[in-house]
C-alpha positions as CSV (number, residue, x, y, z in Angstrom):
1,M,24.8,15.7,-6.6
2,L,23.5,12.7,-5.0
3,L,25.7,10.2,-2.9
4,I,24.5,6.9,-2.4
5,G,26.1,4.4,0.0
6,R,25.8,2.2,3.1
7,N,27.3,3.0,6.8
8,W,28.9,-0.2,7.9
9,S,27.9,-1.0,11.2
10,T,31.5,-2.7,11.9
11,R,33.3,0.6,11.1
12,G,33.6,3.7,13.1
13,N,33.3,7.4,11.4
14,N,36.5,7.4,10.1
15,N,36.1,5.3,7.0
16,D,36.1,6.0,3.1
17,F,32.3,6.5,3.0
18,E,32.1,9.3,5.7
19,H,35.2,10.9,3.9
20,F,33.5,10.5,0.7
21,L,29.9,12.6,2.0
22,N,32.6,15.2,3.3
23,F,34.5,15.7,-0.1
24,F,31.0,17.4,-1.2
25,P,29.6,19.0,1.6
26,G,26.6,20.7,-0.4
27,S,25.5,17.5,-1.7
28,I,22.4,15.3,-1.1
29,S,22.9,11.6,0.2
30,S,21.1,8.2,0.2
31,T,22.5,6.2,3.1
32,S,21.7,3.3,5.3
33,K,21.0,5.7,8.5
34,E,18.1,6.9,6.8
35,L,16.4,3.5,6.3
36,N,14.2,2.2,9.1
37,S,13.1,-0.9,7.3
38,F,14.1,-2.6,4.2
39,D,13.8,-6.6,4.7
40,N,10.4,-6.8,3.0
41,R,8.6,-9.0,0.7
42,F,8.6,-6.4,-2.2
43,F,12.3,-5.7,-1.7
44,R,13.2,-9.1,-1.6
45,C,11.5,-9.9,-5.1
46,V,13.1,-7.0,-6.9
47,K,16.3,-8.0,-5.5
48,N,15.7,-11.3,-6.5
49,K,15.7,-10.5,-10.3
50,T,18.9,-9.3,-10.7
51,L,20.8,-12.7,-10.2
52,N,23.4,-11.1,-8.5
53,S,24.0,-12.4,-4.8
54,C,25.7,-9.1,-3.9
55,Y,22.6,-6.9,-4.5
56,S,20.3,-7.3,-1.5
57,S,17.0,-5.7,-0.3
58,L,19.2,-2.9,1.8
59,S,20.5,-1.9,-1.7
60,V,16.9,-1.8,-3.2
61,A,16.0,0.2,0.1
62,L,18.9,2.8,-0.7
63,E,18.0,3.0,-4.7
64,Y,14.1,3.8,-3.9
65,N,15.4,6.3,-1.3
66,A,17.3,7.8,-4.2
67,F,14.9,8.1,-6.2
68,I,12.7,10.1,-3.7
69,K,15.3,12.4,-3.5
70,F,14.8,12.9,-7.4
71,I,11.5,14.2,-7.0
72,N,12.2,17.0,-4.7
73,H,15.9,18.1,-6.1
74,D,17.6,18.8,-9.5
75,I,20.0,16.2,-9.4
76,K,22.9,16.0,-12.5
77,L,25.1,13.6,-10.9
78,V,24.8,10.6,-8.9
79,H,28.0,8.4,-7.5
80,Y,27.5,5.1,-5.6
81,W,30.1,4.6,-3.2
82,F,29.6,1.1,-3.0
83,G,28.4,0.0,-6.5
84,D,29.5,-3.6,-6.2
85,H,26.4,-3.8,-3.8
86,D,24.1,-1.1,-4.1
87,Y,24.2,-0.3,-7.8
88,Y,21.5,-2.0,-10.3
89,Y,18.5,-0.2,-11.1
90,G,20.0,3.5,-10.9
91,Y,20.2,3.6,-14.8
92,W,16.6,4.4,-14.7
93,F,17.9,7.7,-12.9
94,K,19.8,8.4,-16.1
95,R,16.6,7.7,-18.8
96,I,14.0,9.4,-16.6
97,F,16.1,12.3,-15.2
98,G,19.1,12.5,-17.6
99,A,21.4,12.0,-14.8
100,K,24.9,10.9,-14.9
101,I,25.6,7.5,-13.1
102,V,28.9,7.0,-11.6
103,I,29.9,3.8,-9.6
104,N,32.8,2.7,-7.5
105,L,33.9,-1.0,-7.5
106,F,35.8,-2.5,-4.8
107,F,35.3,-6.4,-5.1
108,S,38.1,-8.5,-6.0
109,L,38.0,-10.2,-9.6
110,E,36.8,-13.6,-7.9
111,E,34.0,-11.7,-6.4
112,L,32.9,-9.9,-9.9
113,Q,32.9,-13.2,-11.4
114,R,31.1,-15.2,-8.6
115,R,28.7,-12.7,-6.9
116,M,27.9,-10.4,-9.7
117,P,27.5,-12.9,-13.1
118,N,24.8,-10.2,-14.2
119,K,26.8,-7.3,-15.3
120,F,24.1,-6.1,-17.5
121,H,23.5,-2.6,-15.4
122,L,27.4,-1.9,-15.2
123,Q,26.9,-1.3,-19.3
124,N,24.6,1.6,-18.5
125,A,26.8,3.6,-16.2
126,D,28.6,6.6,-17.4
127,L,31.4,5.9,-15.7
128,I,32.9,3.1,-13.2
129,T,35.7,3.9,-11.1
130,C,37.8,0.8,-9.8
131,S,40.1,0.7,-6.7
132,G,42.4,-2.0,-8.4
133,K,43.8,-1.7,-12.2
134,A,43.6,-5.3,-12.3
135,Q,39.6,-4.5,-12.2
136,L,40.2,-2.5,-15.0
137,E,41.7,-5.0,-17.5
138,Y,38.9,-7.5,-16.3
139,L,35.9,-5.4,-16.8
140,K,37.2,-4.3,-20.2
141,Q,35.7,-7.8,-21.4
142,F,32.0,-6.1,-20.7
143,I,32.6,-2.6,-20.6
144,D,34.1,0.4,-22.9
145,K,37.3,1.0,-21.9
146,K,36.4,4.8,-21.8
147,K,34.2,4.5,-18.9
148,L,36.5,3.0,-16.7
149,A,39.1,5.0,-14.5
150,Y,41.1,4.1,-11.7
151,L,40.4,5.4,-8.2
152,P,42.6,4.4,-5.1
153,L,41.0,3.5,-1.9
154,G,41.9,6.3,0.4
155,V,43.0,6.8,4.2
156,D,43.2,9.6,6.7
157,T,46.8,10.1,7.5
158,N,46.3,12.8,9.7
159,F,44.1,10.3,12.0
160,F,45.9,7.1,11.4
161,T,49.7,8.1,12.3
162,L,52.7,6.7,13.6
163,P,52.9,6.0,17.3
164,K,55.0,8.7,19.2
165,N,57.8,6.4,20.2
166,N,58.6,2.9,18.5
167,N,59.1,1.4,21.9
168,Y,55.3,1.8,22.3
169,R,54.9,-1.5,20.0
170,D,54.3,-4.5,22.0
171,K,57.0,-6.9,20.3
172,D,55.1,-10.0,20.7
173,L,51.8,-8.5,19.2
174,I,50.5,-9.6,16.1
175,I,47.0,-8.8,14.8
176,C,44.5,-9.3,12.0
177,I,41.7,-6.9,11.2
178,G,38.2,-7.2,9.5
179,N,36.8,-10.3,7.9
180,N,36.1,-9.8,4.3
181,R,37.9,-12.5,2.3
182,R,40.1,-13.2,5.3
183,D,41.5,-16.9,5.6
184,Y,41.1,-17.8,8.9
185,K,42.4,-21.3,8.6
186,I,45.7,-20.1,7.5
187,L,46.0,-17.2,10.1
188,K,45.5,-20.5,12.6
189,K,48.3,-22.4,11.3
190,V,50.6,-19.2,11.1
191,Y,49.8,-18.6,14.6
192,L,50.1,-22.0,16.0
193,R,53.7,-22.3,14.2
194,L,54.8,-18.9,15.7
195,K,53.8,-19.9,19.0
196,S,55.8,-23.5,19.0
197,I,58.8,-21.2,18.1
198,K,57.9,-17.9,20.2
199,P,55.6,-18.8,23.0
200,N,54.9,-15.4,24.1
201,I,53.4,-14.4,20.9
202,K,50.0,-13.1,21.3
203,L,47.3,-12.8,18.4
204,K,44.2,-10.2,18.4
205,L,41.6,-9.9,16.1
206,A,39.3,-6.9,15.5
207,G,36.0,-7.0,13.3
208,S,36.5,-10.4,12.8
209,E,33.6,-12.4,14.2
210,P,33.3,-14.8,11.4
211,G,36.8,-15.8,12.4
212,K,36.1,-16.8,16.0
213,S,34.8,-20.3,15.3
214,F,38.2,-21.3,14.2
215,F,39.9,-20.3,17.3
216,T,37.6,-21.9,19.9
217,D,40.4,-24.2,21.3
218,L,42.7,-21.3,21.6
219,P,41.1,-19.2,24.3
220,E,44.2,-17.1,24.4
221,V,43.6,-15.4,21.1
222,E,41.5,-12.1,21.7
223,F,38.6,-10.8,19.5
224,F,37.1,-7.3,19.4
225,P,33.7,-7.5,17.6
226,F,33.6,-3.8,17.4
227,L,36.4,-1.1,18.1
228,D,35.7,2.5,17.8
229,D,38.1,4.9,15.8
230,L,40.4,5.5,18.5
231,K,40.6,2.2,19.7
232,F,41.4,1.1,16.0
233,R,44.1,3.3,16.2
234,K,45.7,2.3,19.3
235,L,45.5,-1.2,18.2
236,Y,47.4,-0.6,15.0
237,R,50.0,1.4,17.0
238,K,50.5,-1.2,19.7
239,A,50.8,-4.3,17.6
240,S,54.2,-4.9,15.8
241,L,53.0,-6.9,12.5
242,L,49.4,-6.9,10.5
243,V,49.2,-10.6,9.8
244,L,46.4,-10.8,6.5
245,P,45.9,-14.1,5.0
246,L,43.7,-13.4,2.1
247,L,41.3,-16.0,0.3
248,E,41.1,-13.7,-2.5
249,G,42.4,-10.2,-3.3
250,G,40.6,-7.0,-3.4
251,S,41.5,-3.2,-2.1
252,S,41.8,-3.3,2.0
253,Q,41.0,-0.4,4.1
254,T,42.6,-1.9,6.5
255,L,46.1,-2.4,4.9
256,N,45.7,1.3,4.3
257,E,45.1,2.1,7.8
258,A,47.9,-0.3,9.0
259,L,50.6,1.3,6.7
260,A,49.4,4.9,7.8
261,C,50.3,3.6,11.2
262,G,53.6,2.5,10.0
263,L,52.7,-1.3,10.6
264,P,54.7,-4.0,8.9
265,I,52.5,-6.3,6.9
266,I,52.3,-9.8,5.9
267,T,50.0,-10.7,3.3
268,N,49.1,-13.1,0.2
269,K,49.9,-12.1,-3.4
270,F,46.8,-11.2,-5.4
271,P,46.5,-8.8,-8.5
272,N,43.9,-6.1,-7.4
273,L,45.8,-5.8,-4.2
274,S,49.0,-5.0,-5.9
275,D,48.3,-1.3,-6.3
276,Y,49.1,-1.0,-2.6
277,T,51.7,-3.1,-1.3
278,K,54.6,-1.8,-3.9
279,T,56.2,-1.2,-0.7
280,N,58.8,-2.7,1.5
281,A,56.4,-2.3,4.3
282,V,54.5,-5.5,2.7
283,I,55.9,-8.8,2.3
284,Q,53.6,-11.1,0.0
285,H,53.5,-14.7,-0.2
286,T,51.5,-17.1,-1.9
287,P,48.1,-17.9,-1.0
288,G,48.0,-21.0,1.7
289,D,52.2,-20.5,2.5
290,Y,51.3,-20.4,6.3
291,I,55.2,-21.5,6.5
292,G,56.6,-19.1,4.6
293,M,54.1,-16.2,6.3
294,S,55.0,-17.2,10.1
295,D,59.1,-17.5,8.5
296,T,58.9,-14.2,7.5
297,C,56.8,-12.9,10.9
298,L,59.7,-14.2,12.8
299,E,62.4,-12.5,10.7
300,V,60.4,-9.1,11.1
301,L,59.7,-9.4,14.4
302,D,63.3,-10.5,15.7
303,N,65.0,-8.1,13.5
304,K,64.3,-4.2,15.3
305,K,66.3,-2.4,12.4
306,K,64.1,-4.2,9.5
307,H,61.2,-3.7,11.7
308,L,61.8,0.0,12.0
309,E,63.0,0.4,8.3
310,M,59.4,-1.2,7.4
311,S,57.6,1.1,9.3
312,N,59.2,4.3,7.7
313,A,58.8,2.8,4.7
314,A,55.1,2.1,5.1
315,R,54.1,5.6,6.5
316,R,56.2,7.2,3.4
317,H,54.3,4.9,0.9
318,I,50.6,5.6,2.2
319,L,51.1,9.4,2.1
320,K,50.0,9.3,-1.6
321,F,46.6,7.5,-1.0
322,D,45.7,10.6,1.6
323,F,41.9,11.4,1.2
324,V,43.1,14.6,0.3
325,N,44.7,13.3,-3.1
326,I,42.1,10.8,-3.7
327,K,39.1,13.8,-3.4
328,D,41.4,15.8,-6.3
329,K,41.8,12.7,-8.4
330,L,38.3,12.4,-8.0
331,I,37.4,15.8,-9.3
332,N,39.6,15.5,-12.0
333,I,38.0,12.2,-13.3
334,Y,34.6,14.1,-13.0
335,S,35.9,16.5,-15.5
336,D,38.2,14.3,-17.8
337,Y,35.7,11.9,-18.3
338,L,32.3,13.2,-17.9
339,D,33.1,16.8,-18.6
340,L,31.7,18.1,-15.5
341,N,33.5,20.8,-13.6
342,I,33.1,20.2,-9.7
343,V,33.5,23.0,-7.5
344,V,34.6,22.3,-3.9
345,D,35.2,24.6,-1.0
346,N,38.3,23.1,1.1
């Protein structure tokens, strides 16, 4: 078994890809940690032929590195964890070596349309696992539905946990985590409206470097370009709300981690996010509705009972997405869709 993926530099070790590698301890991997250089003329030429902006020189390097692994190992199954980004030419592994090809897709529907206009390569995969059911419906236009399966995005609920005491939280602290698909213009409007009503409100952003330019006139807003896993967890536990205004909707590791830490969430309504937000701990508004979002923030922040109820609901809801359950679901998917019996020592 060969596992392919990139180690995102803005995340610590407690992320979904690292857990995926740990699911199958006897497997072979091709990861970005193994690559010394990938931005060269040849790789750029190869990636440009795909016509997909999501596929990069790094993607080419990962697939090339995987090809080298085939020469030295008898590989029966290849699974791309970030298939949106890193899979394109991998169907040759199937044609040359007879390996089964599985890819994960995390993109929002908008990204699948905008960043992956060429979907020829998807048709050559043996199985596509999607992190949202809306993706499945969209992809049925291009892919045989027998090749599509729902695999939720997981979270480590043993690491991301509730604070020992709910009084630990700062009642005036709201946070926004990550940068992908974030609507910083709306976040700024939410913050300014909250501050006009509740002057003690504080906003902190982590892993959100692209958003910094939106807040240059608000020096009190704190930015953390990178936090290790322990500091991420501390921030989730210390805050009283996660405010997540989005430009478009895809599955969100941030949302799952915050829920695991019992953090109520104010976000937007998008189809591919709906699989994770069916809980009273998440309140959704129409994209761009900063007035509704800020009003809800005030309602939750000023009502201790409501906040505690949402916090407990968040924790109960997210347990079904624990990585142990995701691993079991993935092994069952291998069996049901590919007739492969994967045995893993727990």
